[in-house]
N, C-alpha and C positions, 0 to 999 in steps of 0.2 A: 737656498739661495739668499741669502742678508739684503739691508734694503740698499748698505753700500755697494753691495755687490754690482745688484741691478741697477743702482744709478752709476755705479761706472761703465756697464755695457752699454745703456744708452747713451751716454756722454761720447763712449767710443767708436761705438756700430752706428749710430742712428745722427746724434749731433754734428760730429767729428770737426770743434773750433779748429779756427786756425793754429794755436798753440800744438794738437795734434800733430802737424802738419810738416815735413821737412821742408827747407828750401824748394826742392823740386817735388816739391807736392804729394811725397809719397804719405802715408798716415807712418810713424812712429812708431816703434814697440811700449808695449804696454810697459813694461819697466824703465823708460826715456824718465828723466829726469821730470821734462814737461808735463808728460803725461800724467805722473806723479802730483804734481803742481796742480793739474785742472780736476784731477779726482778731489785733491787734499781741498781743493779750494771753496769744491759743489759739495764737500760732506758737511763743512761750515754752515751752508747756508742754513737761516732757520725756518720750521716745517712749515708748510703753510694749516693756519686753524681755520676753522667752519666751523660760523654762529657766533653767541656771543663769546667775550673771552674771560668773562667773570667765573666761564662753569655752569649757570644756573641755565636752564632747559628755558624755551619760552613759551611754554603753557600749547602746545600744537598737536 
């Protein structure tokens, strides 16, 4: 499974933002344009970085 696929699964199955729901409150299909837009937006988010941004070790 790719990172993108795992991210899609988390947002679709667990987080379920309002954009993934129909007016009746039902979850939209994964291929629905609203769902695809949420997936695409999530994929462009910058990755979290831990530690110094310059790549140098802290000497710990």
